[in-house]
N, C-alpha and C positions, 0 to 999 in steps of 0.2 A: 447468459453470463451475468445478467443484472443482479438477480436475487442471490445467486451463488457467490458473486463477488462481494455483495454486501455482508453475507454471513462470514466470509473469510476476513474481511476488513474489521469487523467487530472484534475479532479475536487477536488482531495484530496491534502492537503498541504503536502509537503515533510517532514516537521517537524513531523507531525502526523504519517506518515508512518514509519519514522525512530524510533520514540518512541516505536511503537508497535513491530518493528523488534528487537530492543535492548532487550525488555522484553523476547523475544524468542531466543536470542542468534544468531540472523541473522546479518551477516556482513552488515554495512551500508556505509562505506567509499568507495568512488570511484565507487558507484553502482547507476544506474539509478532508478528512482521511479518505473518503470514498472518491473524491475528485483526484487526489494524488494517485490512488490505486488504479484508476482508469487510465492514467497516463503511463503507468509502469507496464513493462512486459508481463504477461500472465505468469511466466516462469518465476519471475522475481516475487510476485505476490504469493505464489504457491510455496516458494522457499521460505519466505518470512513467516507464513502460516505454520509451516512444519516446524520451525524453530520454537514456536510458542507452546507447543505441546509438552 
């Protein structure tokens, strides 16, 4: 899931990742997009990716 996740995250806007993280109480300040994505459920990351297309 490592490289696959990185490829997905590159195409997702940081704003969208942060909004989903905040809904789940995940820290978003001073954190890279990939670190936020690792804490989110896989389904959420997949959904955000599909919205970007």
